[in-house]
N, CA, C and O of each residue as an XYZ file, in Angstrom:
644
protein
N     179.603    -13.812     -5.159
C     178.315    -13.546     -4.538
C     177.944    -14.743     -3.661
O     178.237    -15.885     -4.016
N     177.310    -14.493     -2.536
C     176.930    -15.567     -1.620
C     175.746    -16.367     -2.154
O     175.145    -16.013     -3.168
N     175.429    -17.443     -1.459
C     174.310    -18.291     -1.843
C     173.012    -17.495     -1.748
O     172.791    -16.802     -0.755
N     172.142    -17.581     -2.770
C     170.882    -16.837     -2.723
C     170.016    -17.287     -1.544
O     170.014    -18.458     -1.163
N     169.285    -16.332     -0.982
C     168.344    -16.656      0.086
C     167.071    -17.222     -0.530
O     166.840    -17.101     -1.733
N     166.249    -17.841      0.313
C     165.005    -18.443     -0.166
C     163.913    -17.385     -0.252
O     163.741    -16.572      0.656
N     163.185    -17.413     -1.354
C     162.063    -16.513     -1.602
C     160.803    -17.362     -1.578
O     160.741    -18.380     -2.268
N     159.803    -16.975     -0.808
C     158.554    -17.732     -0.699
C     157.714    -17.524     -1.954
O     157.255    -16.413     -2.218
N     157.512    -18.589     -2.728
C     156.723    -18.556     -3.961
C     155.519    -19.460     -3.773
O     155.663    -20.614     -3.370
N     154.325    -18.939     -4.065
C     153.078    -19.683     -3.892
C     152.143    -19.432     -5.060
O     152.340    -18.520     -5.863
N     151.100    -20.284     -5.130
C     150.006    -20.071     -6.077
C     148.691    -20.266     -5.346
O     148.551    -21.218     -4.578
N     147.717    -19.381     -5.567
C     146.397    -19.613     -4.996
C     145.665    -20.765     -5.699
O     144.613    -21.203     -5.234
N     146.211    -21.252     -6.809
C     145.561    -22.317     -7.581
C     145.959    -23.720     -7.126
O     145.175    -24.656     -7.280
N     147.169    -23.887     -6.566
C     147.621    -25.200     -6.106
C     148.733    -25.023     -5.072
O     149.436    -24.013     -5.058
N     148.872    -26.020     -4.219
C     149.899    -26.001     -3.183
C     151.130    -26.763     -3.653
O     151.054    -27.602     -4.550
N     152.255    -26.460     -3.038
C     153.516    -27.109     -3.383
C     153.383    -28.630     -3.257
O     152.971    -29.144     -2.217
N     153.735    -29.332     -4.324
C     153.692    -30.796     -4.334
C     152.351    -31.379     -4.708
O     152.199    -32.600     -4.738
N     151.361    -30.530     -4.998
C     150.011    -31.001     -5.318
C     149.676    -30.776     -6.790
O     150.392    -30.057     -7.487
N     148.577    -31.397     -7.272
C     148.216    -31.297     -8.690
C     147.923    -29.872     -9.159
O     147.325    -29.069     -8.442
N     148.356    -29.592    -10.361
C     148.032    -28.346    -11.053
C     146.630    -28.516    -11.634
O     146.383    -29.494    -12.340
N     145.701    -27.588    -11.357
C     144.351    -27.701    -11.923
C     144.379    -27.734    -13.454
O     145.220    -27.096    -14.088
N     143.450    -28.484    -14.025
C     143.430    -28.730    -15.469
C     143.388    -27.439    -16.288
O     143.906    -27.418    -17.405
N     142.784    -26.358    -15.769
C     142.735    -25.095    -16.522
C     144.127    -24.566    -16.863
O     144.292    -23.827    -17.834
N     145.118    -24.940    -16.074
C     146.481    -24.444    -16.276
C     147.349    -25.453    -17.022
O     148.576    -25.404    -16.945
N     146.697    -26.373    -17.750
C     147.391    -27.403    -18.525
C     146.921    -27.362    -19.979
O     145.970    -26.658    -20.319
N     147.601    -28.124    -20.822
C     147.212    -28.217    -22.230
C     145.876    -28.945    -22.401
O     145.268    -28.869    -23.468
N     145.415    -29.645    -21.367
C     144.120    -30.318    -21.432
C     142.972    -29.384    -21.068
O     141.806    -29.753    -21.210
N     143.286    -28.193    -20.607
C     142.280    -27.206    -20.233
C     142.464    -25.944    -21.043
O     142.631    -25.998    -22.262
N     142.433    -24.801    -20.365
C     142.559    -23.500    -21.031
C     144.002    -23.158    -21.399
O     144.245    -22.195    -22.126
N     144.965    -23.944    -20.897
C     146.390    -23.702    -21.144
C     146.808    -22.305    -20.663
O     147.688    -21.668    -21.243
N     146.159    -21.852    -19.600
C     146.459    -20.550    -19.014
C     147.580    -20.701    -17.999
O     147.678    -21.724    -17.322
N     148.417    -19.693    -17.895
C     149.446    -19.721    -16.850
C     148.757    -19.575    -15.494
O     147.769    -18.851    -15.379
N     149.271    -20.257    -14.466
C     148.649    -20.152    -13.147
C     149.009    -18.839    -12.460
O     150.041    -18.238    -12.759
N     148.154    -18.398    -11.540
C     148.509    -17.218    -10.759
C     149.641    -17.570     -9.797
O     149.677    -18.663     -9.232
N     150.553    -16.635     -9.625
C     151.684    -16.822     -8.715
C     151.834    -15.577     -7.856
O     151.496    -14.473     -8.281
N     152.342    -15.764     -6.649
C     152.638    -14.626     -5.776
C     153.863    -14.963     -4.934
O     154.151    -16.130     -4.666
N     154.572    -13.922     -4.526
C     155.797    -14.150     -3.766
C     155.994    -13.053     -2.721
O     155.399    -11.977     -2.779
N     156.850    -13.381     -1.777
C     157.166    -12.485     -0.674
C     158.139    -11.398     -1.128
O     158.695    -11.450     -2.225
N     158.324    -10.416     -0.250
C     159.273     -9.350     -0.540
C     160.676     -9.937     -0.708
O     161.096    -10.785      0.079
N     161.390     -9.489     -1.723
C     162.751     -9.979     -1.965
C     163.759     -9.218     -1.112
O     163.405     -8.250     -0.438
N     165.003     -9.653     -1.142
C     166.031     -8.922     -0.398
C     166.284     -7.527     -0.987
O     165.984     -7.260     -2.151
N     166.834     -6.664     -0.162
C     167.228     -5.324     -0.626
C     168.191     -5.475     -1.797
O     169.005     -6.397     -1.825
N     168.096     -4.576     -2.750
C     168.983     -4.608     -3.904
C     168.399     -5.345     -5.091
O     169.020     -5.403     -6.152
N     167.206     -5.912     -4.925
C     166.571     -6.609     -6.052
C     166.208     -5.585     -7.118
O     165.572     -4.569     -6.836
N     166.627     -5.874     -8.357
C     166.349     -4.984     -9.476
C     165.348     -5.547    -10.464
O     164.778     -4.802    -11.261
N     165.126     -6.849    -10.423
C     164.141     -7.485    -11.300
C     163.965     -8.938    -10.861
O     164.691     -9.447    -10.007
N     162.980     -9.582    -11.474
C     162.730    -11.006    -11.252
C     162.755    -11.736    -12.590
O     162.491    -11.156    -13.643
N     163.080    -13.016    -12.516
C     162.986    -13.906    -13.675
C     162.262    -15.165    -13.217
O     162.337    -15.541    -12.047
N     161.565    -15.811    -14.136
C     160.807    -17.020    -13.826
C     161.056    -18.061    -14.907
O     161.050    -17.760    -16.101
N     161.274    -19.290    -14.461
C     161.405    -20.428    -15.374
C     160.482    -21.520    -14.858
O     160.452    -21.803    -13.661
N     159.736    -22.124    -15.757
C     158.942    -23.306    -15.404
C     159.417    -24.434    -16.304
O     159.442    -24.301    -17.528
N     159.800    -25.561    -15.674
C     160.212    -26.701    -16.489
C     159.816    -28.026    -15.849
O     159.471    -28.097    -14.670
N     159.879    -29.061    -16.663
C     159.484    -30.424    -16.305
C     160.710    -31.327    -16.412
O     161.129    -31.670    -17.518
N     161.294    -31.719    -15.266
C     162.476    -32.578    -15.318
C     162.145    -34.038    -15.629
O     163.050    -34.849    -15.828
N     160.860    -34.376    -15.670
C     160.438    -35.764    -15.897
C     160.079    -36.063    -17.350
O     159.631    -37.168    -17.659
N     160.268    -35.105    -18.235
C     159.934    -35.301    -19.645
C     160.771    -36.442    -20.232
O     161.924    -36.630    -19.846
N     160.187    -37.204    -21.168
C     160.888    -38.381    -21.717
C     162.263    -38.100    -22.316
O     163.151    -38.948    -22.232
N     162.454    -36.927    -22.918
C     163.739    -36.630    -23.574
C     164.600    -35.661    -22.771
O     165.495    -35.020    -23.323
N     164.334    -35.553    -21.473
C     165.088    -34.626    -20.635
C     164.244    -33.429    -20.247
O     163.101    -33.305    -20.688
N     164.786    -32.556    -19.435
C     164.039    -31.408    -18.917
C     163.443    -30.585    -20.053
O     164.124    -30.225    -21.013
N     162.144    -30.298    -19.915
C     161.367    -29.588    -20.932
C     160.934    -28.249    -20.349
O     160.337    -28.202    -19.273
N     161.229    -27.169    -21.050
C     160.923    -25.825    -20.581
C     159.523    -25.406    -21.015
O     159.174    -25.477    -22.193
N     158.724    -24.965    -20.033
C     157.343    -24.555    -20.286
C     157.142    -23.044    -20.256
O     156.159    -22.540    -20.798
N     158.075    -22.310    -19.621
C     157.892    -20.861    -19.527
C     159.217    -20.202    -19.205
O     159.971    -20.677    -18.356
N     159.493    -19.100    -19.892
C     160.670    -18.260    -19.646
C     160.166    -16.821    -19.596
O     159.593    -16.321    -20.564
N     160.384    -16.162    -18.461
C     159.904    -14.798    -18.251
C     160.981    -14.056    -17.476
O     161.526    -14.596    -16.514
N     161.295    -12.836    -17.873
C     162.365    -12.094    -17.196
C     162.121    -10.594    -17.274
O     161.252    -10.121    -18.007
N     162.910     -9.862    -16.499
C     162.793     -8.412    -16.362
C     161.441     -7.989    -15.788
O     160.916     -6.923    -16.108
N     160.886     -8.866    -14.920
C     159.721     -8.443    -14.140
C     160.197     -7.335    -13.208
O     161.258     -7.469    -12.598
N     159.447     -6.249    -13.079
C     159.882     -5.148    -12.225
C     160.091     -5.581    -10.775
O     159.416     -6.485    -10.283
N     161.028     -4.930    -10.104
C     161.385     -5.266     -8.727
C     160.229     -5.085     -7.754
O     160.214     -5.714     -6.696
N     159.252     -4.230     -8.093
C     158.115     -4.032     -7.189
C     156.983     -5.026     -7.425
O     155.976     -4.973     -6.719
N     157.114     -5.928     -8.391
C     156.082     -6.946     -8.646
C     156.083     -7.966     -7.504
O     157.140     -8.339     -6.995
N     154.897     -8.407     -7.112
C     154.772     -9.439     -6.085
C     153.828    -10.554     -6.516
O     153.524    -11.468     -5.749
N     153.365    -10.454     -7.784
C     152.492    -11.518     -8.276
C     152.404    -11.492     -9.798
O     152.790    -10.527    -10.457
N     151.884    -12.588    -10.321
C     151.530    -12.698    -11.732
C     150.080    -13.158    -11.766
O     149.718    -14.150    -11.134
N     149.270    -12.443    -12.496
C     147.872    -12.826    -12.639
C     147.774    -14.100    -13.472
O     148.696    -14.430    -14.217
N     146.658    -14.813    -13.345
C     146.505    -16.000    -14.203
C     146.392    -15.585    -15.664
O     145.996    -14.463    -15.978
N     146.740    -16.497    -16.535
C     146.577    -16.330    -17.983
C     147.372    -15.147    -18.540
O     146.826    -14.294    -19.240
N     148.672    -15.109    -18.218
C     149.555    -14.088    -18.790
C     149.562    -14.263    -20.306
O     149.795    -15.361    -20.812
N     149.308    -13.190    -21.010
C     149.246    -13.245    -22.482
C     150.608    -13.650    -23.073
O     151.650    -13.294    -22.522
N     150.603    -14.378    -24.169
C     151.867    -14.821    -24.782
C     152.525    -13.738    -25.644
O     152.921    -13.998    -26.780
N     152.637    -12.538    -25.101
C     153.249    -11.421    -25.813
C     154.754    -11.393    -25.558
O     155.223    -11.869    -24.524
N     155.496    -10.841    -26.492
C     156.937    -10.694    -26.323
C     157.232     -9.841    -25.088
O     158.059    -10.207    -24.253
N     156.544     -8.698    -24.983
C     156.734     -7.781    -23.869
C     155.388     -7.529    -23.209
O     154.399     -7.247    -23.885
N     155.354     -7.633    -21.877
C     154.122     -7.422    -21.123
C     153.955     -5.946    -20.783
O     154.922     -5.188    -20.863
N     152.748     -5.521    -20.404
C     152.527     -4.105    -20.085
C     153.470     -3.555    -19.009
O     153.783     -2.365    -19.027
N     153.929     -4.393    -18.074
C     154.843     -3.926    -17.023
C     156.308     -3.912    -17.471
O     157.198     -3.613    -16.675
N     156.558     -4.234    -18.741
C     157.916     -4.220    -19.282
C     158.624     -5.563    -19.248
O     159.689     -5.714    -19.847
N     158.048     -6.542    -18.555
C     158.656     -7.881    -18.515
C     158.687     -8.460    -19.930
O     157.851     -8.142    -20.776
N     159.667     -9.310    -20.149
C     159.818     -9.959    -21.459
C     159.658    -11.461    -21.304
O     160.017    -12.039    -20.278
N     159.112    -12.081    -22.344
C     158.960    -13.527    -22.330
C     159.889    -14.153    -23.352
O     160.219    -13.561    -24.380
N     160.295    -15.360    -23.035
C     161.165    -16.111    -23.915
C     160.412    -17.248    -24.574
O     159.208    -17.419    -24.385
N     161.152    -18.020    -25.353
C     160.572    -19.171    -26.045
C     160.588    -20.383    -25.132
O     161.567    -20.649    -24.435
N     159.472    -21.114    -25.152
C     159.418    -22.379    -24.419
C     159.824    -23.507    -25.376
O     160.088    -23.262    -26.553
N     159.872    -24.718    -24.873
C     160.298    -25.838    -25.723
C     159.221    -26.315    -26.685
O     159.457    -27.234    -27.470
N     158.035    -25.700    -26.635
C     157.023    -25.936    -27.672
C     157.329    -25.075    -28.893
O     156.692    -25.204    -29.938
N     158.343    -24.171    -28.736
C     158.706    -23.262    -29.821
C     157.819    -22.034    -29.870
O     157.767    -21.337    -30.883
N     157.109    -21.764    -28.758
C     156.184    -20.629    -28.705
C     156.593    -19.658    -27.595
O     157.333    -20.005    -26.675
N     156.097    -18.462    -27.714
C     156.322    -17.414    -26.732
C     155.404    -17.625    -25.535
O     154.240    -17.991    -25.697
N     155.929    -17.393    -24.334
C     155.098    -17.428    -23.137
C     154.926    -18.820    -22.560
O     155.741    -19.714    -22.785
N     153.845    -18.979    -21.812
C     153.559    -20.206    -21.067
C     152.965    -21.277    -21.964
O     152.099    -21.001    -22.793
N     153.437    -22.491    -21.790
C     152.847    -23.677    -22.413
C     152.573    -24.667    -21.299
O     153.504    -25.144    -20.651
N     151.322    -24.977    -21.071
C     150.942    -25.812    -19.936
C     151.393    -27.248    -20.036
O     151.776    -27.723    -21.105
N     151.343    -27.948    -18.890
C     151.710    -29.361    -18.849
C     150.936    -30.179    -19.887
O     149.729    -30.013    -20.065
N     151.668    -31.064    -20.563
C     151.092    -31.942    -21.576
C     151.892    -33.250    -21.594
O     152.419    -33.645    -22.634
N     151.980    -33.922    -20.431
C     152.828    -35.118    -20.373
C     152.207    -36.286    -21.118
O     150.996    -36.308    -21.339
N     153.024    -37.257    -21.506
C     152.457    -38.464    -22.110
C     151.690    -39.237    -21.031
O     151.944    -39.046    -19.842
N     150.764    -40.100    -21.428
C     150.053    -40.907    -20.430
C     151.036    -41.697    -19.565
O     152.054    -42.191    -20.048
N     150.708    -41.803    -18.285
C     151.570    -42.525    -17.356
C     151.709    -41.768    -16.056
O     150.833    -40.980    -15.698
N     152.799    -41.995    -15.345
C     152.990    -41.333    -14.055
C     152.986    -39.810    -14.185
O     153.396    -39.258    -15.207
N     152.519    -39.147    -13.136
C     152.495    -37.681    -13.117
C     153.912    -37.126    -13.209
O     154.865    -37.716    -12.702
N     154.021    -35.987    -13.864
C     155.284    -35.268    -13.970
C     155.288    -34.133    -12.953
O     154.234    -33.678    -12.506
N     156.497    -33.679    -12.592
C     156.670    -32.529    -11.710
C     156.978    -31.298    -12.561
O     157.760    -31.355    -13.510
N     156.344    -30.192    -12.198
C     156.543    -28.927    -12.907
C     157.081    -27.917    -11.905
O     156.386    -27.524    -10.969
N     158.330    -27.501    -12.111
C     159.018    -26.595    -11.212
C     158.854    -25.159    -11.710
O     159.282    -24.817    -12.813
N     158.230    -24.332    -10.884
C     158.164    -22.900    -11.128
C     159.265    -22.298    -10.259
O     159.204    -22.375     -9.032
N     160.265    -21.702    -10.893
C     161.409    -21.149    -10.163
C     161.483    -19.648    -10.410
O     161.589    -19.187    -11.546
N     161.425    -18.904     -9.314
C     161.474    -17.445     -9.375
C     162.815    -16.987     -8.828
O     163.262    -17.456     -7.780
N     163.449    -16.077     -9.537
C     164.757    -15.571     -9.144
C     164.686    -14.061     -8.942
O     164.205    -13.337     -9.815
N     165.161    -13.587     -7.798
C     165.345    -12.155     -7.571
C     166.763    -11.835     -8.032
O     167.727    -12.458     -7.586
N     166.878    -10.868     -8.919
C     168.163    -10.526     -9.530
C     168.585     -9.110     -9.153
O     167.765     -8.290     -8.740
N     169.871     -8.843     -9.302
C     170.408     -7.542     -8.894
C     170.150     -6.418     -9.894
O     170.591     -5.292     -9.665
N     169.463     -6.684    -10.973
C     169.140     -5.650    -11.960
C     168.401     -6.258    -13.136
O     168.074     -7.444    -13.138
N     168.146     -5.439    -14.125
C     167.506     -5.899    -15.358
C     168.544     -6.634    -16.203
O     169.749     -6.433    -16.055
N     168.042     -7.490    -17.092
C     168.924     -8.271    -17.956
C     168.891     -7.719    -19.380
O     167.835     -7.338    -19.885
N     170.048     -7.683    -20.013
C     170.156     -7.199    -21.390
C     169.902     -8.361    -22.345
O     170.783     -8.787    -23.091
N     168.668     -8.857    -22.295
C     168.263     -9.962    -23.165
C     167.056     -9.528    -23.974
O     166.198     -8.813    -23.457
N     166.968     -9.941    -25.230
C     165.784     -9.614    -26.012
C     164.637    -10.568    -25.680
O     164.858    -11.690    -25.224
N     163.427    -10.109    -25.912
C     162.277    -11.003    -25.835
C     162.526    -12.152    -26.806
O     163.125    -11.967    -27.865
N     162.060    -13.334    -26.434
C     162.289    -14.506    -27.274
C     163.528    -15.286    -26.879
O     163.863    -16.279    -27.526
N     164.218    -14.854    -25.822
C     165.408    -15.564    -25.358
C     165.028    -16.966    -24.882
O     163.888    -17.209    -24.486
N     165.971    -17.861    -24.924
C     165.751    -19.234    -24.470
C     166.106    -19.357    -22.986
O     166.704    -18.457    -22.397
N     165.724    -20.486    -22.400
C     166.088    -20.754    -21.007
C     167.606    -20.730    -20.841
O     168.104    -20.161    -19.869
N     168.345    -21.328    -21.757
C     169.805    -21.352    -21.665
C     170.373    -19.941    -21.682
O     171.285    -19.635    -20.913
N     169.851    -19.080    -22.542
C     170.323    -17.696    -22.605
C     170.004    -16.949    -21.311
O     170.814    -16.161    -20.823
N     168.808    -17.206    -20.759
C     168.432    -16.566    -19.506
C     169.344    -17.026    -18.370
O     169.848    -16.204    -17.605
N     169.555    -18.331    -18.259
C     170.428    -18.836    -17.196
C     171.831    -18.249    -17.302
O     172.452    -17.921    -16.291
N     172.322    -18.121    -18.519
C     173.655    -17.538    -18.719
C     173.685    -16.075    -18.271
O     174.635    -15.640    -17.620
N     172.634    -15.315    -18.626
C     172.571    -13.897    -18.273
C     172.407    -13.690    -16.763
O     172.837    -12.667    -16.231
N     171.791    -14.648    -16.076
C     171.553    -14.541    -14.632
C     172.756    -14.956    -13.792
O     172.808    -14.664    -12.598
N     173.706    -15.623    -14.395
C     174.842    -16.171    -13.641
C     175.505    -15.098    -12.789
O     175.927    -14.058    -13.294
N     175.592    -15.370    -11.474
C     176.230    -14.462    -10.542
C     175.393    -13.264    -10.132
O     175.881    -12.379     -9.429
N     174.126    -13.224    -10.566
C     173.284    -12.047    -10.297
C     172.090    -12.364     -9.402
O     171.248    -11.499     -9.161
N     172.013    -13.598     -8.909
C     170.865    -14.033     -8.121
C     171.006    -13.638     -6.654
O     172.010    -13.940     -6.010
N     169.982    -12.959     -6.139
C     169.944    -12.556     -4.740
C     169.059    -13.486     -3.914
O     169.317    -13.713     -2.732
N     168.013    -14.023     -4.547
C     167.085    -14.924     -3.860
C     166.438    -15.821     -4.905
O     166.391    -15.500     -6.093
N     165.940    -16.960     -4.423
C     165.335    -17.944     -5.322
C     164.154    -18.592     -4.606
O     164.244    -18.954     -3.433
N     163.053    -18.730     -5.326
C     161.878    -19.410     -4.797
C     161.475    -20.531     -5.722
O     161.739    -20.488     -6.924
N     160.827    -21.545     -5.151
C     160.428    -22.693     -5.956
C     159.051    -23.168     -5.528
O     158.741    -23.232     -4.339
N     158.237    -23.497     -6.509
C     156.920    -24.083     -6.298
C     156.811    -25.244     -7.269
O     157.058    -25.081     -8.464
N     156.441    -26.416     -6.764
C     156.336    -27.602     -7.613
C     154.881    -28.041     -7.681
O     154.234    -28.252     -6.655
N     154.381    -28.177     -8.894
C     153.057    -28.747     -9.126
C     153.219    -30.047     -9.866
O     154.229    -30.259    -10.536
N     152.239    -30.926     -9.755
C     152.291    -32.197    -10.486
C     151.090    -32.300    -11.408
O     150.025    -31.745    -11.138
N     151.286    -33.024    -12.504
C     150.188    -33.259    -13.443
C     150.494    -34.533    -14.237
O     151.621    -34.764    -14.677
N     149.460    -35.340    -14.401
C     149.615    -36.574    -15.172
C     148.367    -36.868    -15.978
O     147.299    -36.306    -15.738
N     148.524    -37.747    -16.923
C     147.421    -38.225    -17.757
C     147.324    -39.732    -17.585
O     148.340    -40.425    -17.544
N     146.124    -40.226    -17.485
C     145.888    -41.650    -17.316
C     146.346    -42.412    -18.572
O     146.135    -41.950    -19.693
N     146.968    -43.573    -18.376
C     147.304    -44.407    -19.540
C     146.016    -44.850    -20.249
O     144.992    -45.094    -19.612
N     146.092    -44.944    -21.543
C     144.928    -45.384    -22.329
C     144.741    -46.885    -22.101
O     145.698    -47.659    -22.071
N     143.467    -47.265    -21.942
C     143.152    -48.673    -21.685
C     143.244    -49.506    -22.942
O     143.009    -50.713    -22.900
């Protein structure tokens, strides 16, 4: 399969490279941010989403695993419920907090961390159960990506005086 094309991924809550509002972090409501994306390439059968923090002290930390979003979806509303299966049939996986669904930024005090929201247009649905891990999702997606979008938000906590 050829290199995936770029998919435009945005949030009405923050711009690429800018701070994630506190409501979408563990210091606020811990709600998932709203996301929206452009039309994917022909042949898209579903979408998958991963949010992770490559700046975490012990290595990349996964904040959200979501897959089997229907091909006609073009957005995610804020505050997606932490259910195994969403009303549209999408399934959520386990984050590195050991919980289902989205877990907002909660970095240690110090420099801001980067949070990568990565959306993948895939050639079909994935035969994965709800509760799958990021590693399982990446394995299931291998060779099935048609397009990929990325949105980066930053969030930090002030060091204690």
